[in-house]
C-alpha positions in Angstrom: 81.4 178.1 137.1 82.1 176.5 140.1 79.6 174.0 141.4 79.8 173.9 145.6 83.2 173.7 147.3 84.7 170.5 146.1 86.3 172.0 143.0 83.8 170.8 140.5 83.7 173.5 137.7 80.7 173.3 135.1 79.5 175.4 132.1 77.3 178.3 132.8 74.7 176.9 130.3 73.4 173.7 130.7 71.2 171.0 128.9 68.2 169.5 130.1 68.0 166.0 128.6 64.5 165.0 129.6 62.5 166.0 126.5 64.5 163.3 124.7 62.9 160.2 126.5 59.6 161.6 127.8 56.4 163.9 127.2 56.8 163.6 123.6 56.9 160.5 121.1 60.6 159.4 121.1 63.0 160.8 119.3 65.5 159.3 117.5 68.4 157.8 119.5 71.1 158.8 116.8 69.7 162.4 116.8 69.7 162.8 120.3 73.3 161.3 120.6 74.5 164.0 117.9 72.9 166.7 119.8 74.4 165.5 123.1 77.7 165.1 121.4 77.4 168.6 119.9 76.5 170.5 122.7 79.6 168.7 124.5 81.7 170.1 121.4 80.4 173.5 122.2 81.4 173.9 125.4 78.3 172.3 127.5 79.3 170.4 130.0 76.0 169.8 132.5 73.8 167.9 131.0 70.6 167.1 133.4 68.9 163.7 133.4 67.0 161.0 135.8 66.6 157.5 136.3 62.5 158.5 136.0 63.3 160.0 132.3 61.6 157.0 130.1 62.1 155.4 132.9 65.3 154.9 132.6 65.9 155.5 128.9 67.3 158.9 129.3 70.3 157.1 131.4 70.7 154.7 128.8 70.9 157.4 126.0 73.1 159.5 128.2 75.7 156.5 129.0 76.2 155.5 125.6 77.4 159.3 125.3 79.7 159.0 127.9 80.9 155.3 126.9 81.9 157.1 123.6 83.7 159.9 125.0 87.9 159.8 124.7 88.1 159.7 128.6 88.2 157.6 131.8 88.2 160.2 134.6 84.9 160.7 135.2 83.1 163.2 138.0 79.7 162.4 138.5 76.8 164.1 140.1 72.9 163.0 140.0 69.4 163.0 141.6 68.4 160.0 142.8 65.4 159.4 140.9 68.2 162.5 138.7 72.4 162.0 137.9 74.9 164.7 137.3 78.0 163.5 135.8 80.9 165.2 134.7 83.2 163.5 132.5 86.6 164.7 131.8 88.3 164.4 128.7 91.1 165.2 126.8 88.6 168.2 125.2 85.6 168.1 127.1 84.3 168.1 130.5 80.7 166.7 130.9 78.6 167.0 134.1 75.1 165.1 134.2 72.7 165.5 136.9 70.3 161.4 138.1 66.9 161.2 139.5 66.5 159.7 143.1 63.5 159.1 145.1 60.5 158.7 143.3 59.3 154.7 142.7 56.0 153.6 141.0 55.2 150.6 143.1 52.1 149.0 141.3 51.3 152.3 138.8 51.3 154.4 142.2 53.8 157.1 142.4 55.6 157.0 145.8 58.7 159.1 147.0 60.7 157.0 148.8 63.8 157.8 150.9 64.3 154.5 152.6 68.3 153.2 152.6 67.6 149.9 150.7 65.8 152.0 147.6 68.7 154.9 147.6 70.9 152.3 147.3 69.0 150.0 144.5 68.6 153.9 142.5 72.4 154.6 142.9 73.0 151.0 141.3 70.9 151.1 138.6 72.0 154.6 137.3 75.4 153.6 137.4 74.8 150.5 135.6 72.6 152.9 132.8 75.2 155.2 132.6 78.1 153.0 132.1 80.2 154.6 135.3 81.9 153.2 138.7 81.1 156.5 140.7 78.5 159.2 141.2 80.8 162.1 142.8 77.4 164.0 143.5 73.9 162.3 144.1 71.5 164.4 144.9 67.7 163.6 146.1 64.9 164.5 143.4 62.1 164.7 146.2 61.9 164.3 149.9 60.5 161.5 151.9 59.2 163.1 154.8 58.6 159.6 156.5 62.5 159.1 156.6 65.2 161.6 158.3 67.6 163.2 156.0 70.5 161.6 157.9 69.0 157.9 157.2 68.2 158.6 153.7 71.9 159.4 152.9 73.5 157.1 154.9 74.2 154.5 152.0 75.8 156.9 150.2 78.1 158.2 152.9 78.8 154.3 153.4 79.6 154.0 149.3 81.8 156.8 149.4 83.9 155.1 152.1 84.0 152.1 150.0 
């Protein structure tokens, strides 16, 4: 099915990966990798993740899967403080959303939409997911103190690079 107007296509059914890293005791990594690979081989191309899941361990897990696929052509989509990655390969196409906008500074949850945080969150997601580009990166929570035009500025600048 089409996602947006830029030609991105994803499966009608996705796989939410949050439960692989949070809310319960950690699952064996090898089992979770096999589960994700099975979903992809079964036609699931949309995997939902976030930098806040773990935190960060869910992105690292999905990065290991993306890194193991026989493909170097990536479409990526992400939620800051959550990513959506689309990996195109010879046999599969994979999409993940990460999560942006939530910080736990000093143990307190804080919604952040300032450009410095957005850039830092995006760079961290890219590294953990082992990819070079996130094609769609979206905001998990809106920081009402920062106009959306300011929040997305570093993303539009990155798009020009």
